[in-house]
mmCIF file of the C-alpha atoms, coordinates in Angstrom:
data_MODEL
# 
_entry.id   MODEL 
# 
loop_
_atom_site.group_PDB 
_atom_site.id 
_atom_site.type_symbol 
_atom_site.label_atom_id 
_atom_site.label_alt_id 
_atom_site.label_comp_id 
_atom_site.label_asym_id 
_atom_site.label_entity_id 
_atom_site.label_seq_id 
_atom_site.pdbx_PDB_ins_code 
_atom_site.Cartn_x 
_atom_site.Cartn_y 
_atom_site.Cartn_z 
_atom_site.occupancy 
_atom_site.B_iso_or_equiv 
_atom_site.pdbx_formal_charge 
_atom_site.auth_seq_id 
_atom_site.auth_comp_id 
_atom_site.auth_asym_id 
_atom_site.auth_atom_id 
_atom_site.pdbx_PDB_model_num 
ATOM 1   C CA . MET A 1 1   ? 82.649  90.117 -129.294 1.00 0.00 ? 1   MET A CA 1 
ATOM 2   C CA . LYS A 1 2   ? 80.303  87.120 -129.469 1.00 0.00 ? 2   LYS A CA 1 
ATOM 3   C CA . GLN A 1 3   ? 79.675  85.349 -126.153 1.00 0.00 ? 3   GLN A CA 1 
ATOM 4   C CA . PHE A 1 4   ? 80.382  81.613 -126.277 1.00 0.00 ? 4   PHE A CA 1 
ATOM 5   C CA . LEU A 1 5   ? 79.615  79.193 -123.449 1.00 0.00 ? 5   LEU A CA 1 
ATOM 6   C CA . ILE A 1 6   ? 81.441  75.901 -122.980 1.00 0.00 ? 6   ILE A CA 1 
ATOM 7   C CA . VAL A 1 7   ? 79.416  73.559 -120.779 1.00 0.00 ? 7   VAL A CA 1 
ATOM 8   C CA . LYS A 1 8   ? 82.115  71.356 -119.303 1.00 0.00 ? 8   LYS A CA 1 
ATOM 9   C CA . THR A 1 9   ? 80.689  68.006 -118.205 1.00 0.00 ? 9   THR A CA 1 
ATOM 10  C CA . GLY A 1 10  ? 83.914  66.307 -117.119 1.00 0.00 ? 10  GLY A CA 1 
ATOM 11  C CA . ALA A 1 11  ? 87.689  66.356 -117.341 1.00 0.00 ? 11  ALA A CA 1 
ATOM 12  C CA . ALA A 1 12  ? 90.371  64.425 -119.172 1.00 0.00 ? 12  ALA A CA 1 
ATOM 13  C CA . PRO A 1 13  ? 92.468  61.912 -117.189 1.00 0.00 ? 13  PRO A CA 1 
ATOM 14  C CA . SER A 1 14  ? 95.273  63.658 -115.298 1.00 0.00 ? 14  SER A CA 1 
ATOM 15  C CA . VAL A 1 15  ? 97.979  61.958 -117.347 1.00 0.00 ? 15  VAL A CA 1 
ATOM 16  C CA . ILE A 1 16  ? 96.431  63.444 -120.506 1.00 0.00 ? 16  ILE A CA 1 
ATOM 17  C CA . GLN A 1 17  ? 95.919  66.867 -118.952 1.00 0.00 ? 17  GLN A CA 1 
ATOM 18  C CA . GLN A 1 18  ? 99.618  66.962 -118.093 1.00 0.00 ? 18  GLN A CA 1 
ATOM 19  C CA . GLN A 1 19  ? 100.477 66.535 -121.776 1.00 0.00 ? 19  GLN A CA 1 
ATOM 20  C CA . PHE A 1 20  ? 97.702  68.333 -123.618 1.00 0.00 ? 20  PHE A CA 1 
ATOM 21  C CA . GLY A 1 21  ? 95.548  70.347 -121.216 1.00 0.00 ? 21  GLY A CA 1 
ATOM 22  C CA . ASP A 1 22  ? 91.828  69.760 -120.714 1.00 0.00 ? 22  ASP A CA 1 
ATOM 23  C CA . PHE A 1 23  ? 88.627  69.610 -122.749 1.00 0.00 ? 23  PHE A CA 1 
ATOM 24  C CA . ASP A 1 24  ? 87.811  73.301 -122.684 1.00 0.00 ? 24  ASP A CA 1 
ATOM 25  C CA . GLN A 1 25  ? 91.288  74.227 -123.916 1.00 0.00 ? 25  GLN A CA 1 
ATOM 26  C CA . TRP A 1 26  ? 91.016  71.844 -126.882 1.00 0.00 ? 26  TRP A CA 1 
ATOM 27  C CA . PHE A 1 27  ? 87.682  73.296 -127.913 1.00 0.00 ? 27  PHE A CA 1 
ATOM 28  C CA . ILE A 1 28  ? 88.799  76.904 -127.536 1.00 0.00 ? 28  ILE A CA 1 
ATOM 29  C CA . GLU A 1 29  ? 91.861  76.174 -129.661 1.00 0.00 ? 29  GLU A CA 1 
ATOM 30  C CA . ALA A 1 30  ? 89.712  74.463 -132.309 1.00 0.00 ? 30  ALA A CA 1 
ATOM 31  C CA . LEU A 1 31  ? 87.076  77.215 -132.411 1.00 0.00 ? 31  LEU A CA 1 
ATOM 32  C CA . GLY A 1 32  ? 89.619  80.045 -132.348 1.00 0.00 ? 32  GLY A CA 1 
ATOM 33  C CA . PRO A 1 33  ? 91.083  81.484 -129.120 1.00 0.00 ? 33  PRO A CA 1 
ATOM 34  C CA . LYS A 1 34  ? 90.411  85.067 -130.204 1.00 0.00 ? 34  LYS A CA 1 
ATOM 35  C CA . ARG A 1 35  ? 87.188  84.482 -132.081 1.00 0.00 ? 35  ARG A CA 1 
ATOM 36  C CA . PHE A 1 36  ? 84.795  84.575 -129.101 1.00 0.00 ? 36  PHE A CA 1 
ATOM 37  C CA . ASP A 1 37  ? 84.611  85.738 -125.519 1.00 0.00 ? 37  ASP A CA 1 
ATOM 38  C CA . TYR A 1 38  ? 84.586  82.331 -123.801 1.00 0.00 ? 38  TYR A CA 1 
ATOM 39  C CA . GLN A 1 39  ? 82.920  81.338 -120.556 1.00 0.00 ? 39  GLN A CA 1 
ATOM 40  C CA . VAL A 1 40  ? 83.551  77.848 -119.165 1.00 0.00 ? 40  VAL A CA 1 
ATOM 41  C CA . VAL A 1 41  ? 81.078  76.397 -116.660 1.00 0.00 ? 41  VAL A CA 1 
ATOM 42  C CA . SER A 1 42  ? 82.055  73.081 -115.041 1.00 0.00 ? 42  SER A CA 1 
ATOM 43  C CA . VAL A 1 43  ? 78.609  71.646 -114.405 1.00 0.00 ? 43  VAL A CA 1 
ATOM 44  C CA . HIS A 1 44  ? 80.059  68.356 -113.127 1.00 0.00 ? 44  HIS A CA 1 
ATOM 45  C CA . GLU A 1 45  ? 81.523  70.413 -110.276 1.00 0.00 ? 45  GLU A CA 1 
ATOM 46  C CA . ASP A 1 46  ? 78.119  72.003 -109.621 1.00 0.00 ? 46  ASP A CA 1 
ATOM 47  C CA . GLU A 1 47  ? 78.957  75.365 -111.146 1.00 0.00 ? 47  GLU A CA 1 
ATOM 48  C CA . ASN A 1 48  ? 75.859  77.304 -112.168 1.00 0.00 ? 48  ASN A CA 1 
ATOM 49  C CA . LEU A 1 49  ? 74.857  77.859 -115.764 1.00 0.00 ? 49  LEU A CA 1 
ATOM 50  C CA . PRO A 1 50  ? 73.947  81.433 -116.750 1.00 0.00 ? 50  PRO A CA 1 
ATOM 51  C CA . SER A 1 51  ? 70.284  82.350 -116.448 1.00 0.00 ? 51  SER A CA 1 
ATOM 52  C CA . ASP A 1 52  ? 70.392  85.002 -119.182 1.00 0.00 ? 52  ASP A CA 1 
ATOM 53  C CA . LEU A 1 53  ? 70.223  83.070 -122.434 1.00 0.00 ? 53  LEU A CA 1 
ATOM 54  C CA . GLU A 1 54  ? 69.857  86.275 -124.414 1.00 0.00 ? 54  GLU A CA 1 
ATOM 55  C CA . ALA A 1 55  ? 73.434  87.198 -123.491 1.00 0.00 ? 55  ALA A CA 1 
ATOM 56  C CA . LEU A 1 56  ? 74.827  84.090 -125.227 1.00 0.00 ? 56  LEU A CA 1 
ATOM 57  C CA . ASP A 1 57  ? 75.592  83.561 -128.910 1.00 0.00 ? 57  ASP A CA 1 
ATOM 58  C CA . GLY A 1 58  ? 76.678  79.914 -128.907 1.00 0.00 ? 58  GLY A CA 1 
ATOM 59  C CA . VAL A 1 59  ? 77.013  76.853 -126.682 1.00 0.00 ? 59  VAL A CA 1 
ATOM 60  C CA . LEU A 1 60  ? 79.188  73.760 -126.795 1.00 0.00 ? 60  LEU A CA 1 
ATOM 61  C CA . VAL A 1 61  ? 78.654  70.773 -124.476 1.00 0.00 ? 61  VAL A CA 1 
ATOM 62  C CA . THR A 1 62  ? 81.771  68.657 -123.922 1.00 0.00 ? 62  THR A CA 1 
ATOM 63  C CA . GLY A 1 63  ? 82.355  64.975 -123.438 1.00 0.00 ? 63  GLY A CA 1 
ATOM 64  C CA . SER A 1 64  ? 82.661  63.355 -120.022 1.00 0.00 ? 64  SER A CA 1 
ATOM 65  C CA . PRO A 1 65  ? 83.782  60.176 -118.276 1.00 0.00 ? 65  PRO A CA 1 
ATOM 66  C CA . ALA A 1 66  ? 80.302  60.179 -116.670 1.00 0.00 ? 66  ALA A CA 1 
ATOM 67  C CA . MET A 1 67  ? 77.318  58.337 -118.165 1.00 0.00 ? 67  MET A CA 1 
ATOM 68  C CA . VAL A 1 68  ? 74.119  60.126 -119.160 1.00 0.00 ? 68  VAL A CA 1 
ATOM 69  C CA . SER A 1 69  ? 72.110  57.024 -118.204 1.00 0.00 ? 69  SER A CA 1 
ATOM 70  C CA . HIS A 1 70  ? 73.282  57.373 -114.587 1.00 0.00 ? 70  HIS A CA 1 
ATOM 71  C CA . ARG A 1 71  ? 71.150  60.527 -114.304 1.00 0.00 ? 71  ARG A CA 1 
ATOM 72  C CA . HIS A 1 72  ? 73.457  62.454 -111.982 1.00 0.00 ? 72  HIS A CA 1 
ATOM 73  C CA . PRO A 1 73  ? 71.663  65.484 -110.470 1.00 0.00 ? 73  PRO A CA 1 
ATOM 74  C CA . TRP A 1 74  ? 74.065  67.941 -112.120 1.00 0.00 ? 74  TRP A CA 1 
ATOM 75  C CA . SER A 1 75  ? 73.524  66.206 -115.467 1.00 0.00 ? 75  SER A CA 1 
ATOM 76  C CA . GLU A 1 76  ? 69.730  66.283 -115.195 1.00 0.00 ? 76  GLU A CA 1 
ATOM 77  C CA . ALA A 1 77  ? 69.835  69.960 -114.209 1.00 0.00 ? 77  ALA A CA 1 
ATOM 78  C CA . THR A 1 78  ? 72.047  70.649 -117.238 1.00 0.00 ? 78  THR A CA 1 
ATOM 79  C CA . ALA A 1 79  ? 69.606  68.767 -119.471 1.00 0.00 ? 79  ALA A CA 1 
ATOM 80  C CA . ASP A 1 80  ? 66.814  71.065 -118.265 1.00 0.00 ? 80  ASP A CA 1 
ATOM 81  C CA . TRP A 1 81  ? 68.944  74.118 -119.078 1.00 0.00 ? 81  TRP A CA 1 
ATOM 82  C CA . LEU A 1 82  ? 69.817  72.752 -122.519 1.00 0.00 ? 82  LEU A CA 1 
ATOM 83  C CA . ARG A 1 83  ? 66.153  72.149 -123.273 1.00 0.00 ? 83  ARG A CA 1 
ATOM 84  C CA . GLY A 1 84  ? 65.445  75.804 -122.582 1.00 0.00 ? 84  GLY A CA 1 
ATOM 85  C CA . ALA A 1 85  ? 68.427  76.936 -124.657 1.00 0.00 ? 85  ALA A CA 1 
ATOM 86  C CA . HIS A 1 86  ? 67.243  74.784 -127.560 1.00 0.00 ? 86  HIS A CA 1 
ATOM 87  C CA . GLU A 1 87  ? 63.738  76.227 -127.359 1.00 0.00 ? 87  GLU A CA 1 
ATOM 88  C CA . LYS A 1 88  ? 65.259  79.719 -127.528 1.00 0.00 ? 88  LYS A CA 1 
ATOM 89  C CA . GLY A 1 89  ? 67.066  78.774 -130.741 1.00 0.00 ? 89  GLY A CA 1 
ATOM 90  C CA . LEU A 1 90  ? 70.535  79.210 -129.300 1.00 0.00 ? 90  LEU A CA 1 
ATOM 91  C CA . PRO A 1 91  ? 73.172  77.586 -131.554 1.00 0.00 ? 91  PRO A CA 1 
ATOM 92  C CA . MET A 1 92  ? 74.426  74.468 -129.765 1.00 0.00 ? 92  MET A CA 1 
ATOM 93  C CA . LEU A 1 93  ? 76.815  71.616 -130.447 1.00 0.00 ? 93  LEU A CA 1 
ATOM 94  C CA . GLY A 1 94  ? 77.000  68.563 -128.207 1.00 0.00 ? 94  GLY A CA 1 
ATOM 95  C CA . VAL A 1 95  ? 80.059  66.312 -128.422 1.00 0.00 ? 95  VAL A CA 1 
ATOM 96  C CA . CYS A 1 96  ? 79.979  62.692 -127.175 1.00 0.00 ? 96  CYS A CA 1 
ATOM 97  C CA . TYR A 1 97  ? 78.381  63.060 -123.716 1.00 0.00 ? 97  TYR A CA 1 
ATOM 98  C CA . GLY A 1 98  ? 77.093  66.439 -124.854 1.00 0.00 ? 98  GLY A CA 1 
ATOM 99  C CA . HIS A 1 99  ? 75.488  64.847 -127.919 1.00 0.00 ? 99  HIS A CA 1 
ATOM 100 C CA . GLN A 1 100 ? 73.802  62.265 -125.726 1.00 0.00 ? 100 GLN A CA 1 
ATOM 101 C CA . LEU A 1 101 ? 72.741  64.834 -123.126 1.00 0.00 ? 101 LEU A CA 1 
ATOM 102 C CA . ILE A 1 102 ? 71.016  67.099 -125.642 1.00 0.00 ? 102 ILE A CA 1 
ATOM 103 C CA . ALA A 1 103 ? 69.266  64.041 -127.109 1.00 0.00 ? 103 ALA A CA 1 
ATOM 104 C CA . HIS A 1 104 ? 68.162  63.000 -123.617 1.00 0.00 ? 104 HIS A CA 1 
ATOM 105 C CA . ALA A 1 105 ? 66.998  66.539 -122.817 1.00 0.00 ? 105 ALA A CA 1 
ATOM 106 C CA . LEU A 1 106 ? 64.790  66.593 -125.912 1.00 0.00 ? 106 LEU A CA 1 
ATOM 107 C CA . GLY A 1 107 ? 63.144  63.219 -125.316 1.00 0.00 ? 107 GLY A CA 1 
ATOM 108 C CA . GLY A 1 108 ? 65.592  60.711 -126.771 1.00 0.00 ? 108 GLY A CA 1 
ATOM 109 C CA . LYS A 1 109 ? 66.941  57.573 -125.111 1.00 0.00 ? 109 LYS A CA 1 
ATOM 110 C CA . VAL A 1 110 ? 70.590  57.064 -124.136 1.00 0.00 ? 110 VAL A CA 1 
ATOM 111 C CA . GLY A 1 111 ? 72.315  53.937 -122.849 1.00 0.00 ? 111 GLY A CA 1 
ATOM 112 C CA . PRO A 1 112 ? 75.196  51.482 -123.297 1.00 0.00 ? 112 PRO A CA 1 
ATOM 113 C CA . ASN A 1 113 ? 76.147  50.860 -126.908 1.00 0.00 ? 113 ASN A CA 1 
ATOM 114 C CA . PRO A 1 114 ? 74.986  47.360 -127.942 1.00 0.00 ? 114 PRO A CA 1 
ATOM 115 C CA . ALA A 1 115 ? 78.188  47.188 -130.010 1.00 0.00 ? 115 ALA A CA 1 
ATOM 116 C CA . GLY A 1 116 ? 80.328  47.786 -126.909 1.00 0.00 ? 116 GLY A CA 1 
ATOM 117 C CA . ARG A 1 117 ? 83.153  50.244 -126.314 1.00 0.00 ? 117 ARG A CA 1 
ATOM 118 C CA . GLN A 1 118 ? 84.319  52.191 -129.350 1.00 0.00 ? 118 GLN A CA 1 
ATOM 119 C CA . MET A 1 119 ? 87.785  53.712 -129.452 1.00 0.00 ? 119 MET A CA 1 
ATOM 120 C CA . GLY A 1 120 ? 90.157  54.957 -132.125 1.00 0.00 ? 120 GLY A CA 1 
ATOM 121 C CA . SER A 1 121 ? 89.809  56.333 -135.653 1.00 0.00 ? 121 SER A CA 1 
ATOM 122 C CA . ARG A 1 122 ? 86.495  55.494 -137.315 1.00 0.00 ? 122 ARG A CA 1 
ATOM 123 C CA . GLN A 1 123 ? 84.908  56.172 -140.674 1.00 0.00 ? 123 GLN A CA 1 
ATOM 124 C CA . VAL A 1 124 ? 81.661  58.111 -140.435 1.00 0.00 ? 124 VAL A CA 1 
ATOM 125 C CA . ASP A 1 125 ? 79.032  58.210 -143.152 1.00 0.00 ? 125 ASP A CA 1 
ATOM 126 C CA . ILE A 1 126 ? 77.470  61.650 -143.611 1.00 0.00 ? 126 ILE A CA 1 
ATOM 127 C CA . LEU A 1 127 ? 73.838  60.965 -144.495 1.00 0.00 ? 127 LEU A CA 1 
ATOM 128 C CA . ASP A 1 128 ? 72.728  64.538 -145.199 1.00 0.00 ? 128 ASP A CA 1 
ATOM 129 C CA . THR A 1 129 ? 75.197  66.336 -147.424 1.00 0.00 ? 129 THR A CA 1 
ATOM 130 C CA . GLU A 1 130 ? 72.928  69.412 -147.263 1.00 0.00 ? 130 GLU A CA 1 
ATOM 131 C CA . ASP A 1 131 ? 73.236  69.710 -143.494 1.00 0.00 ? 131 ASP A CA 1 
ATOM 132 C CA . ASP A 1 132 ? 74.664  73.081 -142.466 1.00 0.00 ? 132 ASP A CA 1 
ATOM 133 C CA . LEU A 1 133 ? 77.237  71.568 -140.110 1.00 0.00 ? 133 LEU A CA 1 
ATOM 134 C CA . LEU A 1 134 ? 78.211  68.085 -141.300 1.00 0.00 ? 134 LEU A CA 1 
ATOM 135 C CA . GLY A 1 135 ? 77.209  68.326 -144.948 1.00 0.00 ? 135 GLY A CA 1 
ATOM 136 C CA . PRO A 1 136 ? 80.514  69.801 -146.155 1.00 0.00 ? 136 PRO A CA 1 
ATOM 137 C CA . MET A 1 137 ? 82.402  66.820 -144.656 1.00 0.00 ? 137 MET A CA 1 
ATOM 138 C CA . GLY A 1 138 ? 80.414  64.241 -146.672 1.00 0.00 ? 138 GLY A CA 1 
ATOM 139 C CA . PRO A 1 139 ? 79.911  61.709 -147.961 1.00 0.00 ? 139 PRO A CA 1 
ATOM 140 C CA . THR A 1 140 ? 82.415  60.040 -145.603 1.00 0.00 ? 140 THR A CA 1 
ATOM 141 C CA . ALA A 1 141 ? 84.973  61.300 -143.111 1.00 0.00 ? 141 ALA A CA 1 
ATOM 142 C CA . VAL A 1 142 ? 87.307  59.935 -140.437 1.00 0.00 ? 142 VAL A CA 1 
ATOM 143 C CA . PHE A 1 143 ? 86.935  61.095 -136.835 1.00 0.00 ? 143 PHE A CA 1 
ATOM 144 C CA . GLN A 1 144 ? 88.321  60.023 -133.458 1.00 0.00 ? 144 GLN A CA 1 
ATOM 145 C CA . VAL A 1 145 ? 85.972  58.241 -131.047 1.00 0.00 ? 145 VAL A CA 1 
ATOM 146 C CA . THR A 1 146 ? 85.985  57.013 -127.459 1.00 0.00 ? 146 THR A CA 1 
ATOM 147 C CA . HIS A 1 147 ? 82.712  56.121 -125.752 1.00 0.00 ? 147 HIS A CA 1 
ATOM 148 C CA . LEU A 1 148 ? 80.639  53.450 -124.038 1.00 0.00 ? 148 LEU A CA 1 
ATOM 149 C CA . GLU A 1 149 ? 77.167  54.946 -124.367 1.00 0.00 ? 149 GLU A CA 1 
ATOM 150 C CA . VAL A 1 150 ? 75.255  56.188 -127.393 1.00 0.00 ? 150 VAL A CA 1 
ATOM 151 C CA . VAL A 1 151 ? 71.898  57.604 -128.386 1.00 0.00 ? 151 VAL A CA 1 
ATOM 152 C CA . LEU A 1 152 ? 69.643  54.568 -128.657 1.00 0.00 ? 152 LEU A CA 1 
ATOM 153 C CA . GLU A 1 153 ? 66.538  56.467 -129.790 1.00 0.00 ? 153 GLU A CA 1 
ATOM 154 C CA . PRO A 1 154 ? 66.760  59.988 -131.249 1.00 0.00 ? 154 PRO A CA 1 
ATOM 155 C CA . PRO A 1 155 ? 64.397  62.662 -129.964 1.00 0.00 ? 155 PRO A CA 1 
ATOM 156 C CA . PRO A 1 156 ? 61.158  63.251 -131.875 1.00 0.00 ? 156 PRO A CA 1 
ATOM 157 C CA . ASP A 1 157 ? 61.585  65.497 -134.910 1.00 0.00 ? 157 ASP A CA 1 
ATOM 158 C CA . SER A 1 158 ? 65.388  65.188 -134.942 1.00 0.00 ? 158 SER A CA 1 
ATOM 159 C CA . GLN A 1 159 ? 67.207  64.169 -138.116 1.00 0.00 ? 159 GLN A CA 1 
ATOM 160 C CA . VAL A 1 160 ? 69.897  61.503 -138.356 1.00 0.00 ? 160 VAL A CA 1 
ATOM 161 C CA . ILE A 1 161 ? 72.714  63.146 -140.280 1.00 0.00 ? 161 ILE A CA 1 
ATOM 162 C CA . ALA A 1 162 ? 75.559  60.664 -139.677 1.00 0.00 ? 162 ALA A CA 1 
ATOM 163 C CA . LYS A 1 163 ? 76.143  57.034 -138.790 1.00 0.00 ? 163 LYS A CA 1 
ATOM 164 C CA . ASN A 1 164 ? 78.994  54.576 -138.504 1.00 0.00 ? 164 ASN A CA 1 
ATOM 165 C CA . ALA A 1 165 ? 79.298  50.804 -138.310 1.00 0.00 ? 165 ALA A CA 1 
ATOM 166 C CA . ALA A 1 166 ? 78.711  50.719 -134.545 1.00 0.00 ? 166 ALA A CA 1 
ATOM 167 C CA . ASP A 1 167 ? 76.221  53.567 -134.120 1.00 0.00 ? 167 ASP A CA 1 
ATOM 168 C CA . PRO A 1 168 ? 73.256  54.397 -136.375 1.00 0.00 ? 168 PRO A CA 1 
ATOM 169 C CA . TYR A 1 169 ? 72.756  57.798 -134.676 1.00 0.00 ? 169 TYR A CA 1 
ATOM 170 C CA . HIS A 1 170 ? 76.317  59.084 -134.743 1.00 0.00 ? 170 HIS A CA 1 
ATOM 171 C CA . GLY A 1 171 ? 75.259  62.581 -135.740 1.00 0.00 ? 171 GLY A CA 1 
ATOM 172 C CA . LEU A 1 172 ? 71.929  64.301 -135.111 1.00 0.00 ? 172 LEU A CA 1 
ATOM 173 C CA . TYR A 1 173 ? 70.384  67.601 -136.103 1.00 0.00 ? 173 TYR A CA 1 
ATOM 174 C CA . PHE A 1 174 ? 67.921  68.479 -133.364 1.00 0.00 ? 174 PHE A CA 1 
ATOM 175 C CA . GLY A 1 175 ? 66.233  71.369 -135.143 1.00 0.00 ? 175 GLY A CA 1 
ATOM 176 C CA . GLN A 1 176 ? 66.539  75.082 -134.426 1.00 0.00 ? 176 GLN A CA 1 
ATOM 177 C CA . LYS A 1 177 ? 70.351  75.496 -134.468 1.00 0.00 ? 177 LYS A CA 1 
ATOM 178 C CA . SER A 1 178 ? 71.290  72.436 -132.399 1.00 0.00 ? 178 SER A CA 1 
ATOM 179 C CA . TRP A 1 179 ? 73.506  69.526 -133.393 1.00 0.00 ? 179 TRP A CA 1 
ATOM 180 C CA . GLY A 1 180 ? 75.115  66.564 -131.693 1.00 0.00 ? 180 GLY A CA 1 
ATOM 181 C CA . VAL A 1 181 ? 78.004  64.329 -132.769 1.00 0.00 ? 181 VAL A CA 1 
ATOM 182 C CA . GLN A 1 182 ? 79.166  61.181 -131.011 1.00 0.00 ? 182 GLN A CA 1 
ATOM 183 C CA . PHE A 1 183 ? 82.742  61.518 -132.274 1.00 0.00 ? 183 PHE A CA 1 
ATOM 184 C CA . HIS A 1 184 ? 85.381  63.926 -130.939 1.00 0.00 ? 184 HIS A CA 1 
ATOM 185 C CA . PRO A 1 185 ? 86.221  66.671 -133.467 1.00 0.00 ? 185 PRO A CA 1 
ATOM 186 C CA . GLU A 1 186 ? 88.522  68.273 -130.875 1.00 0.00 ? 186 GLU A CA 1 
ATOM 187 C CA . PHE A 1 187 ? 90.844  65.230 -130.725 1.00 0.00 ? 187 PHE A CA 1 
ATOM 188 C CA . ASN A 1 188 ? 94.041  65.105 -132.758 1.00 0.00 ? 188 ASN A CA 1 
ATOM 189 C CA . ARG A 1 189 ? 96.075  61.955 -133.369 1.00 0.00 ? 189 ARG A CA 1 
ATOM 190 C CA . ASP A 1 190 ? 98.250  62.483 -130.298 1.00 0.00 ? 190 ASP A CA 1 
ATOM 191 C CA . ILE A 1 191 ? 95.289  62.919 -127.962 1.00 0.00 ? 191 ILE A CA 1 
ATOM 192 C CA . MET A 1 192 ? 93.600  59.836 -129.410 1.00 0.00 ? 192 MET A CA 1 
ATOM 193 C CA . SER A 1 193 ? 96.778  57.833 -128.932 1.00 0.00 ? 193 SER A CA 1 
ATOM 194 C CA . ALA A 1 194 ? 97.141  59.056 -125.356 1.00 0.00 ? 194 ALA A CA 1 
ATOM 195 C CA . TYR A 1 195 ? 93.568  58.022 -124.569 1.00 0.00 ? 195 TYR A CA 1 
ATOM 196 C CA . ILE A 1 196 ? 94.141  54.504 -125.860 1.00 0.00 ? 196 ILE A CA 1 
ATOM 197 C CA . GLN A 1 197 ? 97.401  54.200 -123.942 1.00 0.00 ? 197 GLN A CA 1 
ATOM 198 C CA . ALA A 1 198 ? 95.672  55.407 -120.771 1.00 0.00 ? 198 ALA A CA 1 
ATOM 199 C CA . ARG A 1 199 ? 92.998  52.716 -121.204 1.00 0.00 ? 199 ARG A CA 1 
ATOM 200 C CA . VAL A 1 200 ? 95.259  49.746 -122.018 1.00 0.00 ? 200 VAL A CA 1 
ATOM 201 C CA . SER A 1 201 ? 94.361  47.761 -118.898 1.00 0.00 ? 201 SER A CA 1 
ATOM 202 C CA . VAL A 1 202 ? 90.648  48.608 -119.176 1.00 0.00 ? 202 VAL A CA 1 
ATOM 203 C CA . LEU A 1 203 ? 90.637  47.538 -122.815 1.00 0.00 ? 203 LEU A CA 1 
ATOM 204 C CA . ALA A 1 204 ? 92.442  44.306 -121.964 1.00 0.00 ? 204 ALA A CA 1 
ATOM 205 C CA . GLY A 1 205 ? 89.796  43.545 -119.355 1.00 0.00 ? 205 GLY A CA 1 
ATOM 206 C CA . GLU A 1 206 ? 87.183  43.826 -122.107 1.00 0.00 ? 206 GLU A CA 1 
ATOM 207 C CA . GLY A 1 207 ? 89.148  41.591 -124.462 1.00 0.00 ? 207 GLY A CA 1 
ATOM 208 C CA . ILE A 1 208 ? 90.337  44.474 -126.638 1.00 0.00 ? 208 ILE A CA 1 
ATOM 209 C CA . VAL A 1 209 ? 94.005  44.642 -127.640 1.00 0.00 ? 209 VAL A CA 1 
ATOM 210 C CA . ALA A 1 210 ? 95.298  48.208 -127.675 1.00 0.00 ? 210 ALA A CA 1 
ATOM 211 C CA . GLY A 1 211 ? 98.118  47.638 -130.183 1.00 0.00 ? 211 GLY A CA 1 
ATOM 212 C CA . PRO A 1 212 ? 95.954  47.368 -133.304 1.00 0.00 ? 212 PRO A CA 1 
ATOM 213 C CA . LEU A 1 213 ? 93.927  50.402 -132.231 1.00 0.00 ? 213 LEU A CA 1 
ATOM 214 C CA . LEU A 1 214 ? 97.093  52.457 -131.886 1.00 0.00 ? 214 LEU A CA 1 
ATOM 215 C CA . ALA A 1 215 ? 98.413  51.241 -135.229 1.00 0.00 ? 215 ALA A CA 1 
ATOM 216 C CA . ALA A 1 216 ? 95.127  52.139 -136.935 1.00 0.00 ? 216 ALA A CA 1 
ATOM 217 C CA . ILE A 1 217 ? 94.971  55.767 -135.750 1.00 0.00 ? 217 ILE A CA 1 
ATOM 218 C CA . LYS A 1 218 ? 94.578  58.102 -138.720 1.00 0.00 ? 218 LYS A CA 1 
ATOM 219 C CA . PRO A 1 219 ? 94.639  61.865 -139.175 1.00 0.00 ? 219 PRO A CA 1 
ATOM 220 C CA . ALA A 1 220 ? 91.173  63.399 -138.854 1.00 0.00 ? 220 ALA A CA 1 
ATOM 221 C CA . PRO A 1 221 ? 91.401  66.902 -140.333 1.00 0.00 ? 221 PRO A CA 1 
ATOM 222 C CA . ASP A 1 222 ? 87.636  67.092 -140.761 1.00 0.00 ? 222 ASP A CA 1 
ATOM 223 C CA . GLY A 1 223 ? 87.379  67.453 -136.988 1.00 0.00 ? 223 GLY A CA 1 
ATOM 224 C CA . ALA A 1 224 ? 89.068  70.838 -137.171 1.00 0.00 ? 224 ALA A CA 1 
ATOM 225 C CA . ARG A 1 225 ? 86.953  71.742 -140.214 1.00 0.00 ? 225 ARG A CA 1 
ATOM 226 C CA . LEU A 1 226 ? 83.787  70.894 -138.336 1.00 0.00 ? 226 LEU A CA 1 
ATOM 227 C CA . MET A 1 227 ? 84.749  73.064 -135.371 1.00 0.00 ? 227 MET A CA 1 
ATOM 228 C CA . GLN A 1 228 ? 85.437  75.997 -137.655 1.00 0.00 ? 228 GLN A CA 1 
ATOM 229 C CA . ARG A 1 229 ? 82.158  75.354 -139.442 1.00 0.00 ? 229 ARG A CA 1 
ATOM 230 C CA . PHE A 1 230 ? 80.272  75.521 -136.142 1.00 0.00 ? 230 PHE A CA 1 
ATOM 231 C CA . ALA A 1 231 ? 82.084  78.727 -135.236 1.00 0.00 ? 231 ALA A CA 1 
ATOM 232 C CA . ASP A 1 232 ? 80.930  80.159 -138.566 1.00 0.00 ? 232 ASP A CA 1 
ATOM 233 C CA . LEU A 1 233 ? 77.343  79.082 -137.893 1.00 0.00 ? 233 LEU A CA 1 
ATOM 234 C CA . VAL A 1 234 ? 77.346  80.810 -134.516 1.00 0.00 ? 234 VAL A CA 1 
ATOM 235 C CA . THR A 1 235 ? 78.102  84.095 -136.228 1.00 0.00 ? 235 THR A CA 1 
ATOM 236 C CA . ASP A 1 236 ? 75.979  83.472 -139.336 1.00 0.00 ? 236 ASP A CA 1 
ATOM 237 C CA . SER A 1 237 ? 72.387  84.677 -139.146 1.00 0.00 ? 237 SER A CA 1 
ATOM 238 C CA . SER A 1 238 ? 71.500  82.655 -142.273 1.00 0.00 ? 238 SER A CA 1 
ATOM 239 C CA . THR A 1 239 ? 71.484  79.324 -140.383 1.00 0.00 ? 239 THR A CA 1 
ATOM 240 C CA . ARG A 1 240 ? 68.273  77.447 -141.110 1.00 0.00 ? 240 ARG A CA 1 
ATOM 241 C CA . PRO A 1 241 ? 65.549  77.940 -138.464 1.00 0.00 ? 241 PRO A CA 1 
# 
């Protein structure tokens, strides 16, 4: 069975974990619980990443409540590991924090979004309909988002494959077999709603009213499609080099 590593960079709020479980469980469910032999490494808790890259077939880097721009030691060490995995051509997908961390590892710039906090269901424009991962979702799709930071400058030689109104680098193809997306393909409507409800007071402090965000939540079936597409790419030797 193919060996799949989930690099866990944080955890969901406890109130959300009580209802839905945690990040790694959502991704395993979306990729297929029986499709791979999964290993979860919680790097934010200083667990060690595997040294034998040849033993891995695919990698996913989760989101996190941490900030890439804070340069935590565990995060910088993970960035170094991801750089090596990318150079080896290991298929990788970074989601939210993971997207930003891969970009940072490869020479991009990450920081607070000039457009401010983004939360809820958002339309995403797929710019490269030939892209192996996001192309089939184009030309537009709806995904769930929650983030404060974004990629401000993509790494050299990366391709911008998606954008939205608040983020021109919402999806990146890093070359080899590495991608990053700022949105959360693992979120369903209920998880998105729970996140907004958990952040009501924080949103209010930023002048954002939660009610309209909750009312505007939409289904995002392309999230599940994207996760299955990445699972296919991990097992497909025809992925572009």
